[in-house]
Residue, then its C-alpha position, 0 to 999 in steps of 0.5 A: m457467574e459467567v464471565e466472558q473474555h475481551w479479546p482484541s479486535a483482529f486490527a488490535q493483534m495487526v498492529d501489535k505484530l506490525r510494531n516491530k516491523s522496519e520500514a523495508e520489511l512493511k514496505m514489503l508487506y504493502l505489496k504483497f498485500f496490496s500487489n493486485d490493487l497496484r498492479e491495476e492502479w499501473q494499467d490504468i495510469t501507464k493505458e494512455a501514458d509512454f514511460s518508455n524515457a521517464t524517470e523513477e522521479d517522472i513514474i513516483t509523482a505520476i502515481q501521486q497524481n492518479r491517486y492525490g488529485k494535483k497539488 
């Protein structure tokens, strides 16, 4: 009789590996995984905007509005 082994899913394995990471480590991993998406999003946001005098808060607000709409 063959016993079927149940291995954790890839998602479960990733969650286990990320469980003990610090917030800084998680942010760095996010940047690595999604750098192309973030670059494209930034290009889309800035194609018609002038951020030369913008504060960091202005930039964060623009990104959040682009993702989630205006509140």
